[in-house]
C-alpha positions, 0 to 999 in steps of 0.5 A: 481529507479521508485519512490522518496520519500521525508522524509514529504511524507514517514512518512505521509503516515506511519501515515495515514497507522497507524491511518488506522489501516493498520500496526502497529508499530512492535519495534525500536531501535535508528535508525529505526522503523519496522512495520507489516501489520495488518489483516486489511491491508490485507484485504483492500490490497486484495481488492485493488489488486482485484480492479487493476486485474478487471481494467487491465482486462478490459484494456485488453478487450479495447486492444482486441476490437480495 
């Protein structure tokens, strides 16, 4: 319930992830498509998680100093 995506937004995001090589098609049938994260996607995710962890750490430092 925290995020609601319209179909066009979701398909746009999937196409963007495919274009960047962060996911790859894993198969499909008549009703659904499946994707897997690539090594490039995992590397990018790790960098993003590190960036977010640093933001949280910096935020906590700021809160403690007030």
